[in-house]
C-alpha positions, 0 to 999 in steps of 0.5 A, a space after each residue: 500500500 502506497 503512503 497516503 494522507 488519511 483525513 476525516 475518514 478518507 484517503 487523500 492523494 498527494 498535492 502536486 501543486 503545493 509539494 511537487 508530488 511528494 518525495 521518494 521512499 527509499 529502501 535502506 537495504 539497497 538504496 532503491 526508490 520504491 515509492 513516493 510519499 506525499 508531503 502535507 501542506 499547512 492546509 492539509 495539516 489544518 484540514 486534519 486538525 479540523 476533522 479531528 475537532 469535528 469528530 469530538 463534537 460528533 460521534 466520536 465525542 459521544 462514544 462511551 468507554 465500552 465502545 472505545 474498548 471494543 473499537 481498540 480490540 477490533 483494530 488489534 484484530 484487524 492488524 492481526 488478520 493482516 499480520 504478514 502485510 504489516 511485517 513486510 511493510 515494516 521490514 521494507 521501510 526500516 530494513 530490519 530483519 523480517 524476524 524482528 518485525 514479526 516477533 517484536 514490532 507487529 505483535 507489540 502493536 497488536 498488544 498495545 491496542 489490547 492492553 489499553 482496551 483492558 486498562 479502560 475497565 481496570 481504571 478507577 478513581 478514588 472518592 472521598 467522603 469528608 465531614 464538614 462541620 459548621 454549616 448553618 444547617 448543622 454538621 454535614 458531609 461532602 462527597 468528592 469524586 473525579 471524572 476524566 475527560 479527553 484532552 481533545 485533539 492530540 498530535 502523535 509524532 512517531 519515529 522511524 526506528 520502531 514505526 508502528 510499535 511506537 505509533 500505536 504506543 501513543 495512539 492506543 491510549 489516546 483513543 482509549 481516553 476518547 481523544 481524536 488523533 492526528 498522527 505524523 509518522 516519520 518521513 522515512 517510514 510511512 507505510 505501516 501508519 497508512 496500513 493502520 489507517 486502512 485497518 481503522 477505516 475498515 473497523 469503522 471508527 467515526 470519521 476524524 477520530 484518527 487521521 494521518 498526515 505525511 511529510 518532513 519535520 522542520 518547516 513542514 508537516 511536523 512543525 505545522 502540526 506541533 505548532 497548530 493552535 488547535 492541538 490540545 496535546 503533543 506526544 512525541 518520540 525522537 531525538 532530544 534536539 527535535 523534542 526541544 524544538 517541539 517544546 518551544 513551539 508548544 510553549 506558545 500555546 501552553 500545550 501539554 507534552 509527553 516526550 520520549 527522547 534519546 539515550 546514551 545508555 550504560 551497562 554495568 557488568 560486575 565481576 560476579 556476573 555470569 560472563 556468558 549471559 552478560 556478553 550475550 545480553 550486551 550483544 542484544 542490547 548494543 546491536 538489536 536493530 543495528 543499534 537503532 533503538 533508543 534503549 540500546 547500550 552504547 556505554 559498557 562499564 566492566 569491573 576490572 577483574 573480568 574486563 579483558 575477558 569481557 572485551 575479548 568475548 564481546 568482540 568475538 561475538 560482534 564479529 560473528 554477527 550476520 543478517 543485521 539490517 541497515 541504517 535507515 538512510 544514507 545520511 544516518 549511515 554517514 553520521 554513524 560512520 563519522 562517529 567511528 572515525 571520530 572515536 579512532 581520532 580520539 584514541 579508541 582501540 577498535 575491537 570489532 567492526 569500525 567501517 561499512 561492510 562489503 557484501 558483494 551484492 545489492 546490499 552494497 548500495 544500501 546503508 550498512 554499518 558494521 557492529 562495532 566494539 570500541 575501548 580505550 576512550 576517556 569519559 570526556 570523549 565525544 564518542 562516549 558522551 554523544 548518542 550515535 544511534 547505531 551499532 556501536 558500544 564503548 567498553 571501559 573498566 571500573 574498580 568499585 561500585 561507587 565508581 560504576 554508578 558515577 560513570 553510569 550517571 555521567 551523561 546528559 541522558 537518562 533513559 535506560 540502563 542494565 546491571 549484570 550481577 549475581 549479587 541481588 543485594 548489590 542489584 537492589 543497591 545500585 539500580 535505584 541510584 542510576 539516573 534512568 527511567 528504567 533499569 534492567 537487572 540481568 536482562 534487557 528490554 523486558 517490558 510490562 506494558 503496565 509499568 512507567 516508561 520514559 527518561 530523565 534529563 535530556 531523555 524525556 518528559 513524563 511517563 508512558 505505559 499503563 495508567 501513566 499514559 491514560 493519565 496524560 491523555 485525559 484530564 481529571 475534574 473533581 466534583 464536590 457534592 454537599 450532603 446535608 445533615 
């Protein structure tokens, strides 16, 4: 299915007069142009926001929680029926291996809709009955209870690394809470958002409850949407600099924001850890989706007694990796490779990788970078401090638990961390001291959708997941009723 805007319950063709017919969609695996993406004009974005507002004044605004929950389940069922179509589209857009899309991205997207359908029934509010003496009629009581209403029109801006998973991570709770959504997927990965619109169209959600506009960010669809005066909230996942720009635009209208931003995530490997498990876990946390996941580990700190053994083992495993996907674009591939060169200029020892691979087939026209393991850099090196968002990690030694925590926290980011140790007392001491939104112990990327997810410092604003998402996408009103004596 070719990317198309979806506004007010109808698909719309590109706007050649306003945008030159859109822009090319490129397969990152081989650099081939495989389609075109429409570029939404300001007028198109405005039409989508108007359609969303109209839906809140009409059928969607009158839809109750049980009907919304049923709709979410039908959306999940619709994705499941077209599972292979979604897998193929996600893999084609991102270049990620089909297995990864089939076991993570699409199942999680389905799970997001089902989870929030269930949470609608589990959500509850407290009520308070209080004595109120001193009224002229004598002692009395007051009943305080809370009702929740949707925020209104919500802008959802999704990234290119996990396009459907992270889009639905926001769309599902936004719809569950009764909001109308205008979604803008990344210009690099537009196809599964269009497929989702097609599923929602088949389900029969009221016109305007869900809308999709395509295009670029600054000075284009993304900026038009996030700065729109009739948008009531913004949910965004992406790099920190873009989040800061959106926050500045949102400030003009005091628009609520929920941001999940970048990370330069640490792993702490203590000498008592199971070495094989720690190496295997770090291979996953550093190189899954070629490092293009905000939760990936780019900084690895290993207790000195096992440092050499860990470096040797991790380098050997990294050199064996095959079947990995490309970077999302030529520009991003060039950025990642520039960090490899920068690390060497800063004095790094390249244990594995460090350049672009040569395959001898059409992948050589794609945007690949080798899984790369570095060591030997000081904590002040740019390659240690700046997010690369590619298949790379730097390993450094530590001597004490205190030093390990200090090194982990020595970053402008605070999204995620991992701790590898057999000493559970140490794990419970160390994990709360790490400045991160989530800390995994002896594992990585295990997610319970009910738990809070988000970052500290430059890694984000607010928390998503479970009731935290429903709280963001709705607004409580306290009602106080006097009960006479």
